C-alpha positions in Angstrom: -16.8 8.1 9.4 -14.1 9.6 11.5 -11.1 7.4 10.8 -8.8 7.4 13.9 -6.0 5.2 12.4 -3.3 7.4 10.7 -2.2 4.5 8.5 -5.8 3.8 7.3 -6.4 7.5 6.6 -3.2 7.7 4.6 -4.2 4.5 2.7 -7.6 5.9 1.8 -6.1 9.2 0.7 -4.3 7.3 -2.1 -7.5 5.9 -3.6 -8.8 7.8 -6.5 -12.3 6.4 -6.2 -15.7 6.8 -4.5 -16.4 7.0 -0.8 -19.9 6.4 0.5 -20.8 6.8 4.1 -23.3 4.3 5.4 -24.7 3.9 8.9 -22.4 1.0 9.8 -19.4 1.4 7.5 -17.6 3.4 4.9 -17.9 2.0 1.3 -14.7 2.5 -0.8 -15.1 1.8 -4.5 -12.6 2.2 -7.4 -14.6 1.7 -10.6 -11.5 2.1 -12.8 -9.6 -0.6 -10.7 -12.0 -3.5 -9.9 -9.1 -5.8 -9.2 -7.6 -3.4 -6.6 -8.6 -5.4 -3.5 -7.9 -2.6 -1.0 -9.4 0.0 -3.3 -12.8 -1.8 -3.2 -13.7 -2.7 0.4 -15.9 -1.9 3.4 -14.3 -0.1 6.3 -16.1 -0.8 9.7 -15.6 1.2 12.9 -15.4 -2.0 15.0 -13.6 -5.4 14.4 -15.6 -8.4 13.4 -17.4 -10.7 15.8 -18.2 -14.4 15.6 -21.6 -13.6 14.2 -21.0 -10.9 11.6 -19.5 -12.8 8.7 -22.7 -13.3 6.8 -23.8 -9.7 7.4 -20.6 -8.3 6.2 -20.6 -10.5 3.1 -24.2 -9.5 2.3 -23.3 -5.8 2.7 -20.4 -6.2 0.3 -22.5 -7.9 -2.3 -25.1 -5.2 -2.1 -22.6 -2.3 -2.3 -20.8 -3.8 -5.3 -23.8 -5.3 -7.2 -23.3 -2.9 -10.0 -19.6 -3.8 -10.4 -19.5 -7.5 -11.5 -15.8 -7.2 -12.2 -15.2 -7.1 -8.5 -14.8 -10.7 -7.7 -13.2 -10.5 -4.3 -14.4 -9.5 -0.8 -12.4 -7.2 1.4 -13.0 -5.8 4.9 -11.0 -3.7 7.3 -11.8 -1.9 10.5 -10.5 1.1 12.4 -7.7 0.9 15.0 -6.8 -2.8 14.8 -8.5 -5.9 16.0 -8.8 -5.7 19.7 -11.8 -7.5 21.0 -12.9 -9.0 17.7 -12.8 -12.5 16.1 -11.6 -13.3 12.6 -12.0 -17.1 13.1 -15.2 -17.5 10.9 -13.5 -15.7 8.1 -10.2 -17.5 8.2 -11.9 -20.9 8.4 -13.8 -20.2 5.2 -10.7 -19.1 3.2 -10.1 -15.4 3.9 -6.6 -14.1 4.0 -5.9 -12.2 7.2 -3.5 -9.4 6.7 -1.8 -7.5 9.4 0.1 -4.3 8.3 2.3 -2.4 10.6 2.2 1.4 10.3 5.6 3.1 10.8 6.1 6.8 11.2 9.1 9.2 11.5 9.7 12.9 11.9 13.3 12.6 11.0 15.6 10.0 9.4 19.2 8.9 9.4 21.6 7.1 7.0 21.1 3.4 6.6 23.6 1.1 8.3 24.9 -0.1 4.9 24.3 2.7 2.4 24.6 2.0 -1.3 27.1 4.7 -2.2 27.1 4.0 -5.9 23.4 4.3 -6.4 22.0 7.4 -8.2 18.5 8.5 -7.1 16.3 10.6 -9.3 12.7 11.6 -9.8 11.0 9.7 -12.6 8.6 11.1 -15.2 9.1 9.7 -18.7 7.1 6.9 -20.3 10.2 4.7 -20.4 10.8 5.3 -16.7 7.2 4.5 -15.8 7.5 1.3 -17.8 10.5 0.4 -15.8 8.6 1.2 -12.6 5.9 -1.3 -13.5 8.4 -3.9 -14.7 10.3 -3.8 -11.4 7.1 -3.9 -9.4 6.1 -7.1 -11.3 9.6 -8.6 -10.9 9.4 -8.0 -7.1 5.9 -9.5 -6.7 5.1 -12.3 -4.2 6.0 -15.5 -6.2 2.7 -17.1 -5.4 1.1 -14.8 -7.9 1.5 -15.2 -11.7 3.4 -12.7 -13.7 0.6 -12.3 -16.2 -2.1 -11.5 -13.7 0.1 -9.3 -11.6 1.2 -7.4 -14.7 -2.4 -6.7 -15.7 -3.1 -5.4 -12.2 0.0 -3.3 -11.9 -0.5 -1.7 -15.3 -4.0 -0.6 -14.3 -2.9 0.5 -10.8 -0.1 2.6 -12.1 -2.3 4.5 -14.5 -3.9 6.0 -11.4 -0.7 6.5 -9.4 1.0 8.3 -12.4 -2.1 10.5 -12.7 -1.7 11.5 -9.1 2.0 12.3 -9.6 1.2 14.4 -12.7 -1.5 16.3 -10.7 1.3 17.3 -8.3 0.1 15.2 -5.4 3.4 13.3 -5.1 6.5 12.0 -6.7 8.0 8.7 -7.8 11.7 8.1 -7.4 14.1 5.4 -8.7 17.5 4.2 -7.7 19.9 3.4 -10.5 23.1 1.4 -10.5 25.1 1.5 -13.7 22.1 2.9 -15.5 19.8 0.1 -14.3 16.7 0.8 -12.2 17.2 -1.3 -9.0 14.6 0.2 -6.8 11.7 2.6 -6.8 9.0 4.1 -4.6 6.4 6.8 -4.5 5.7 9.4 -1.8 2.4 11.3 -1.7 1.3 14.3 0.4 -1.9 14.7 2.4 -1.8 17.7 4.6 1.3 17.5 6.8 1.7 13.8 6.1 4.0 12.3 3.4 2.9 8.7 2.7 5.3 6.2 1.0 3.9 3.8 -1.5 5.1 0.6 -3.2 8.7 0.4 -2.1 10.4 -2.3 -4.1 13.9 -3.5 -4.8 15.1 -5.6 -7.7 15.5 -9.2 -6.5 19.1 -9.2 -7.8 20.0 -6.2 -5.6 18.5 -7.1 -2.3 20.7 -6.9 0.8 22.9 -4.3 -0.9 21.5 -1.2 0.8 19.3 -0.2 -2.0 16.0 0.0 0.0 17.4 1.8 3.0 19.4 4.3 0.9 16.4 5.1 -1.3 14.0 5.5 1.7 16.4 7.7 3.7 17.1 10.0 0.7 13.5 10.4 -0.3 12.5 10.9 3.3 14.8 13.9 3.6 13.5 15.3 0.3 9.9 15.0 1.6 10.8 16.6 5.0 12.4 19.5 3.2 9.0 20.6 2.2 7.6 23.2 4.5 4.2 21.5 5.1 5.6 18.0 5.7 5.8 17.0 9.4 5.3 13.2 9.5 6.4 10.4 7.2 4.2 7.3 7.1 5.2 3.9 5.8 3.2 0.6 5.8 4.8 -2.9 5.8 3.7 -6.5 6.1 4.4 -7.7 9.6 5.7 -11.0 8.1 8.1 -9.3 5.7 11.6 -8.0 6.4 11.0 -4.5 5.1 9.8 -3.1 8.4 13.3 -3.8 9.9 14.9 -1.8 7.0 12.6 1.2 7.7 13.3 1.0 11.4 17.0 1.1 10.6 16.7 4.6 9.1 14.5 6.0 11.9 10.9 4.8 11.4 9.1 3.4 14.4 6.0 1.2 14.6 2.9 3.1 15.9 -0.1 0.9 15.1 -1.4 -2.0 13.1 -4.0 -2.3 10.4 -6.0 -5.5 10.2 -7.8 -6.7 7.1 -9.6 -9.7 5.7 -9.7 -10.5 2.0 -11.2 -13.4 0.0 -9.4 -13.7 -3.3 -11.1 -14.9 -6.5 -10.0 -18.5 -7.4 -7.5 -17.1 -9.9 -7.0 -13.8 -8.2 -3.8 -11.8 -7.6 -2.5 -10.2 -4.5 -3.6 -6.7 -3.7 -1.6 -3.5 -3.2 
């Protein structure tokens, strides 16, 4: 499947799983991360229609029949939702997610930089533990700490392995020795894709996120091969405005549908 969406291509590049091309879709499976919703999904070339819900659900069940730990259903499609209909899915309980894809070829200083923050690349066990702890502390409050912690611990095993293979780096921002923000940046060809940008709840609106993104962007762009920075953000969250303040611009949207398990957690 020739994925046209830059954001979707960069998303798939971060999945250390299995990719199976079928006639009507791309099957993405992450056997080591069954609770990673957007790591276990079907990618269609066209948006859903009023009639396709039962077909898509049947296909998902078939493709994940040998992975009983996968208790959700997740679908996305290439290049947004023009001409499609998500109504049958939403009416039966699916979460509809719209993600804005932002890109930049250069960045600037944030409007309110955090001058006292130290930024450094992270590698030790203690630093990775702090990364996970901050990710959990920054989670959407509708998801329980225990379930999200279990998910994050599993997910970051894979992300750390990618870093240790030299595919990217993880950076933290520190104020008075405390980690107050972190993010990953991974390379795929000429693209540098940001991942999991979080700020400590106690340090929001203090320039942490903008300062961290701007500084790491310049580090990524200093690499000879890097030409384009890619960032994804929820359209209903304020983070997109922060990224735009340092030079990122919206280029496309990614649409997705996900049916969570009854006691499920949010996906990354």
